[in-house]
N, CA and C atoms as a LAMMPS dump frame, in Angstrom:
ITEM: TIMESTEP
0
ITEM: NUMBER OF ATOMS
306
ITEM: BOX BOUNDS ff ff ff
-5.0000000000000000e+02 5.0000000000000000e+02
-5.0000000000000000e+02 5.0000000000000000e+02
-5.0000000000000000e+02 5.0000000000000000e+02
ITEM: ATOMS id mol type element x y z
1 1 1 N 24.385 -10.369 -17.938
2 1 2 C 23.978 -9.53 -16.819
3 1 3 C 22.713 -10.127 -16.201
4 2 1 N 22.714 -10.357 -14.892
5 2 2 C 21.531 -10.938 -14.257
6 2 3 C 20.354 -9.966 -14.293
7 3 1 N 19.17 -10.561 -14.345
8 3 2 C 17.946 -9.76 -14.403
9 3 3 C 17.671 -9.127 -13.039
10 4 1 N 17.3 -7.846 -13.072
11 4 2 C 16.968 -7.147 -11.832
12 4 3 C 15.586 -7.571 -11.35
13 5 1 N 15.387 -7.685 -10.035
14 5 2 C 14.056 -8.006 -9.541
15 5 3 C 13.082 -6.872 -9.862
16 6 1 N 11.868 -7.253 -10.198
17 6 2 C 10.858 -6.258 -10.567
18 6 3 C 10.157 -5.723 -9.321
19 7 1 N 10.029 -4.4 -9.247
20 7 2 C 9.297 -3.758 -8.162
21 7 3 C 7.921 -3.377 -8.688
22 8 1 N 6.891 -3.899 -8.06
23 8 2 C 5.507 -3.662 -8.463
24 8 3 C 5.232 -2.159 -8.488
25 9 1 N 4.897 -1.583 -9.646
26 9 2 C 4.673 -0.136 -9.735
27 9 3 C 3.471 0.346 -8.923
28 10 1 N 2.511 -0.525 -8.673
29 10 2 C 1.358 -0.117 -7.85
30 10 3 C 1.802 0.045 -6.41
31 11 1 N 2.6 -0.861 -5.916
32 11 2 C 3.084 -0.795 -4.534
33 11 3 C 4.155 0.276 -4.391
34 12 1 N 4.93 0.49 -5.433
35 12 2 C 6.12 1.341 -5.369
36 12 3 C 5.839 2.801 -5.016
37 13 1 N 4.673 3.31 -5.31
38 13 2 C 4.358 4.693 -4.951
39 13 3 C 4.47 4.887 -3.446
40 14 1 N 5.109 5.951 -3.011
41 14 2 C 5.389 6.165 -1.593
42 14 3 C 4.124 6.102 -0.732
43 15 1 N 3.076 6.768 -1.159
44 15 2 C 1.841 6.798 -0.375
45 15 3 C 1.144 5.434 -0.397
46 16 1 N 1.156 4.765 -1.54
47 16 2 C 0.536 3.438 -1.618
48 16 3 C 1.306 2.422 -0.783
49 17 1 N 2.625 2.522 -0.774
50 17 2 C 3.443 1.65 0.067
51 17 3 C 3.127 1.898 1.542
52 18 1 N 2.97 3.157 1.907
53 18 2 C 2.627 3.496 3.294
54 18 3 C 1.265 2.917 3.671
55 19 1 N 0.275 3.058 2.799
56 19 2 C -1.072 2.547 3.076
57 19 3 C -1.041 1.033 3.239
58 20 1 N -0.386 0.335 2.331
59 20 2 C -0.31 -1.124 2.436
60 20 3 C 0.429 -1.549 3.703
61 21 1 N 1.469 -0.827 4.055
62 21 2 C 2.221 -1.136 5.271
63 21 3 C 1.34 -0.963 6.508
64 22 1 N 0.589 0.119 6.545
65 22 2 C -0.32 0.359 7.675
66 22 3 C -1.387 -0.733 7.73
67 23 1 N -2.022 -0.99 6.59
68 23 2 C -3.106 -1.974 6.568
69 23 3 C -2.62 -3.393 6.853
70 24 1 N -1.351 -3.663 6.636
71 24 2 C -0.824 -4.999 6.917
72 24 3 C -0.692 -5.255 8.413
73 25 1 N -0.796 -4.196 9.216
74 25 2 C -0.608 -4.334 10.666
75 25 3 C -1.91 -4.185 11.455
76 26 1 N -3.018 -3.89 10.779
77 26 2 C -4.306 -3.711 11.45
78 26 3 C -5.371 -4.524 10.71
79 27 1 N -6.475 -4.8 11.392
80 27 2 C -7.575 -5.496 10.718
81 27 3 C -8.226 -4.594 9.685
82 28 1 N -8.562 -3.378 10.098
83 28 2 C -9.188 -2.395 9.221
84 28 3 C -8.722 -1.003 9.626
85 29 1 N -8.915 -0.062 8.715
86 29 2 C -8.617 1.342 9.015
87 29 3 C -9.571 2.201 8.207
88 30 1 N -10.035 3.276 8.822
89 30 2 C -10.927 4.162 8.077
90 30 3 C -10.127 5.217 7.317
91 31 1 N -10.829 5.906 6.447
92 31 2 C -10.231 6.907 5.566
93 31 3 C -9.447 7.95 6.367
94 32 1 N -10.072 8.47 7.409
95 32 2 C -9.456 9.54 8.211
96 32 3 C -8.165 9.061 8.864
97 33 1 N -8.189 7.859 9.39
98 33 2 C -6.999 7.284 10.021
99 33 3 C -5.852 7.186 9.016
100 34 1 N -6.149 6.66 7.836
101 34 2 C -5.101 6.523 6.811
102 34 3 C -4.594 7.881 6.356
103 35 1 N -5.513 8.817 6.165
104 35 2 C -5.111 10.164 5.746
105 35 3 C -4.199 10.801 6.793
106 36 1 N -4.595 10.698 8.053
107 36 2 C -3.816 11.326 9.122
108 36 3 C -2.472 10.641 9.34
109 37 1 N -2.454 9.318 9.283
110 37 2 C -1.203 8.571 9.488
111 37 3 C -0.19 8.838 8.384
112 38 1 N -0.681 9.087 7.173
113 38 2 C 0.228 9.326 6.052
114 38 3 C 0.524 10.805 5.84
115 39 1 N -0.209 11.685 6.532
116 39 2 C -0.003 13.116 6.359
117 39 3 C -0.444 13.609 4.993
118 40 1 N -1.389 12.93 4.401
119 40 2 C -1.847 13.244 3.057
120 40 3 C -3.057 14.171 3.082
121 41 1 N -3.424 14.634 1.902
122 41 2 C -4.659 15.396 1.746
123 41 3 C -5.781 14.428 1.372
124 42 1 N -7.025 14.863 1.52
125 42 2 C -8.167 14.012 1.159
126 42 3 C -8.077 13.541 -0.289
127 43 1 N -7.85 14.466 -1.189
128 43 2 C -7.825 14.127 -2.61
129 43 3 C -6.686 13.2 -2.976
130 44 1 N -5.516 13.433 -2.407
131 44 2 C -4.351 12.619 -2.726
132 44 3 C -4.521 11.19 -2.214
133 45 1 N -4.924 11.041 -0.958
134 45 2 C -5.08 9.694 -0.41
135 45 3 C -6.206 8.966 -1.129
136 46 1 N -7.28 9.672 -1.475
137 46 2 C -8.409 9.047 -2.171
138 46 3 C -7.966 8.472 -3.515
139 47 1 N -7.151 9.208 -4.24
140 47 2 C -6.67 8.738 -5.545
141 47 3 C -5.811 7.484 -5.39
142 48 1 N -4.962 7.459 -4.39
143 48 2 C -4.09 6.304 -4.177
144 48 3 C -4.865 5.104 -3.642
145 49 1 N -5.851 5.345 -2.796
146 49 2 C -6.692 4.254 -2.311
147 49 3 C -7.46 3.621 -3.465
148 50 1 N -7.942 4.445 -4.371
149 50 2 C -8.67 3.941 -5.533
150 50 3 C -7.764 3.062 -6.397
151 51 1 N -6.529 3.49 -6.597
152 51 2 C -5.585 2.704 -7.398
153 51 3 C -5.316 1.348 -6.742
154 52 1 N -5.158 1.343 -5.426
155 52 2 C -4.951 0.081 -4.711
156 52 3 C -6.184 -0.809 -4.782
157 53 1 N -7.357 -0.2 -4.697
158 53 2 C -8.61 -0.953 -4.796
159 53 3 C -8.76 -1.551 -6.196
160 54 1 N -8.478 -0.777 -7.215
161 54 2 C -8.588 -1.258 -8.593
162 54 3 C -7.617 -2.407 -8.87
163 55 1 N -6.473 -2.399 -8.199
164 55 2 C -5.492 -3.471 -8.364
165 55 3 C -5.884 -4.719 -7.569
166 56 1 N -6.9 -4.594 -6.721
167 56 2 C -7.322 -5.718 -5.893
168 56 3 C -6.486 -5.894 -4.644
169 57 1 N -5.712 -4.866 -4.282
170 57 2 C -4.82 -4.95 -3.127
171 57 3 C -5.523 -4.577 -1.827
172 58 1 N -6.601 -3.83 -1.92
173 58 2 C -7.388 -3.475 -0.742
174 58 3 C -8.871 -3.571 -1.097
175 59 1 N -9.701 -3.66 -0.064
176 59 2 C -11.146 -3.572 -0.249
177 59 3 C -11.639 -2.4 0.574
178 60 1 N -12.801 -1.89 0.181
179 60 2 C -13.401 -0.781 0.919
180 60 3 C -14.861 -1.113 1.173
181 61 1 N -15.295 -0.8 2.374
182 61 2 C -16.702 -0.927 2.746
183 61 3 C -17.187 0.478 3.091
184 62 1 N -18.179 0.947 2.347
185 62 2 C -18.683 2.307 2.548
186 62 3 C -20.032 2.248 3.259
187 63 1 N -20.096 2.933 4.383
188 63 2 C -21.32 3.01 5.17
189 63 3 C -21.495 4.446 5.644
190 64 1 N -22.425 4.628 6.555
191 64 2 C -22.63 5.934 7.17
192 64 3 C -22.597 5.767 8.678
193 65 1 N -22.072 6.763 9.356
194 65 2 C -22.053 6.815 10.808
195 65 3 C -22.548 8.193 11.203
196 66 1 N -23.698 8.237 11.855
197 66 2 C -24.317 9.523 12.205
198 66 3 C -24.473 10.419 10.983
199 67 1 N -24.934 9.817 9.906
200 67 2 C -25.194 10.5 8.635
201 67 3 C -23.948 11 7.916
202 68 1 N -22.791 10.581 8.371
203 68 2 C -21.541 10.958 7.707
204 68 3 C -20.966 9.722 7.018
205 69 1 N -20.409 9.903 5.817
206 69 2 C -19.813 8.756 5.125
207 69 3 C -18.657 8.17 5.927
208 70 1 N -18.574 6.849 5.913
209 70 2 C -17.493 6.144 6.595
210 70 3 C -16.973 5.07 5.65
211 71 1 N -15.707 5.193 5.294
212 71 2 C -15.064 4.209 4.412
213 71 3 C -14.048 3.422 5.226
214 72 1 N -14.225 2.104 5.242
215 72 2 C -13.342 1.22 5.991
216 72 3 C -12.527 0.394 4.998
217 73 1 N -11.214 0.398 5.154
218 73 2 C -10.303 -0.276 4.234
219 73 3 C -9.654 -1.478 4.903
220 74 1 N -9.385 -2.488 4.072
221 74 2 C -8.745 -3.713 4.536
222 74 3 C -7.821 -4.21 3.426
223 75 1 N -6.661 -4.714 3.804
224 75 2 C -5.756 -5.291 2.813
225 75 3 C -6.283 -6.672 2.42
226 76 1 N -6.166 -7.027 1.161
227 76 2 C -6.586 -8.346 0.683
228 76 3 C -5.377 -9.289 0.705
229 77 1 N -5.632 -10.565 0.509
230 77 2 C -4.527 -11.522 0.402
231 77 3 C -3.637 -11.177 -0.791
232 78 1 N -4.257 -10.725 -1.874
233 78 2 C -3.492 -10.298 -3.047
234 78 3 C -2.594 -9.116 -2.684
235 79 1 N -3.127 -8.173 -1.921
236 79 2 C -2.345 -7.018 -1.483
237 79 3 C -1.22 -7.407 -0.543
238 80 1 N -1.507 -8.329 0.366
239 80 2 C -0.485 -8.792 1.305
240 80 3 C 0.647 -9.499 0.543
241 81 1 N 0.278 -10.303 -0.441
242 81 2 C 1.277 -10.985 -1.269
243 81 3 C 2.094 -9.978 -2.073
244 82 1 N 1.423 -8.98 -2.643
245 82 2 C 2.128 -7.952 -3.421
246 82 3 C 3.113 -7.19 -2.536
247 83 1 N 2.711 -6.862 -1.317
248 83 2 C 3.597 -6.153 -0.393
249 83 3 C 4.787 -7.031 -0.01
250 84 1 N 4.531 -8.287 0.29
251 84 2 C 5.604 -9.227 0.641
252 84 3 C 6.587 -9.391 -0.516
253 85 1 N 6.069 -9.564 -1.723
254 85 2 C 6.934 -9.704 -2.902
255 85 3 C 7.735 -8.43 -3.151
256 86 1 N 7.1 -7.286 -2.965
257 86 2 C 7.784 -6.01 -3.151
258 86 3 C 8.972 -5.908 -2.188
259 87 1 N 8.726 -6.225 -0.925
260 87 2 C 9.788 -6.145 0.082
261 87 3 C 10.903 -7.126 -0.247
262 88 1 N 10.537 -8.345 -0.64
263 88 2 C 11.533 -9.353 -0.993
264 88 3 C 12.388 -8.882 -2.168
265 89 1 N 11.738 -8.364 -3.212
266 89 2 C 12.477 -7.905 -4.387
267 89 3 C 13.326 -6.685 -4.084
268 90 1 N 12.836 -5.81 -3.223
269 90 2 C 13.626 -4.639 -2.833
270 90 3 C 14.874 -5.084 -2.066
271 91 1 N 14.72 -6.058 -1.181
272 91 2 C 15.879 -6.58 -0.447
273 91 3 C 16.893 -7.211 -1.403
274 92 1 N 16.398 -7.945 -2.408
275 92 2 C 17.295 -8.539 -3.402
276 92 3 C 18.049 -7.449 -4.156
277 93 1 N 17.32 -6.427 -4.564
278 93 2 C 17.934 -5.331 -5.299
279 93 3 C 18.952 -4.597 -4.436
280 94 1 N 18.6 -4.315 -3.19
281 94 2 C 19.532 -3.629 -2.293
282 94 3 C 20.743 -4.492 -2.003
283 95 1 N 20.528 -5.768 -1.807
284 95 2 C 21.651 -6.674 -1.542
285 95 3 C 22.605 -6.7 -2.709
286 96 1 N 22.076 -6.722 -3.924
287 96 2 C 22.891 -6.734 -5.129
288 96 3 C 23.679 -5.417 -5.237
289 97 1 N 23.019 -4.311 -4.958
290 97 2 C 23.674 -3.015 -5.06
291 97 3 C 24.74 -2.841 -3.972
292 98 1 N 24.434 -3.297 -2.755
293 98 2 C 25.421 -3.183 -1.675
294 98 3 C 26.631 -4.062 -1.957
295 99 1 N 26.411 -5.237 -2.533
296 99 2 C 27.531 -6.127 -2.86
297 99 3 C 28.409 -5.542 -3.948
298 100 1 N 27.811 -4.816 -4.911
299 100 2 C 28.6 -4.166 -5.966
300 100 3 C 29.47 -3.059 -5.399
301 101 1 N 28.973 -2.369 -4.372
302 101 2 C 29.695 -1.228 -3.822
303 101 3 C 30.909 -1.659 -3.013
304 102 1 N 30.939 -2.895 -2.568
305 102 2 C 32.058 -3.366 -1.718
306 102 3 C 33.302 -3.607 -2.505
């Protein structure tokens, strides 16, 4: 039996996949933008952003704007590679499954 392609568990989470997908199309995005685009809550998006940061898939720059915290996120090369590999492996898996169904 051929080995199934591995799907990165860090990328595989729906919200983390959404964040990486968004960040892959922009230079940077702030916390509010990511929260609003994903329809998430503050706590939920914060937890997933932290997991992506710990994996080295994104970076965060924390500053203040008019005395309010401002967190700016950017995808790293490692994150871009992880997203690309995830998509490639998902396509392989789907192709294999679609071919079995025929």
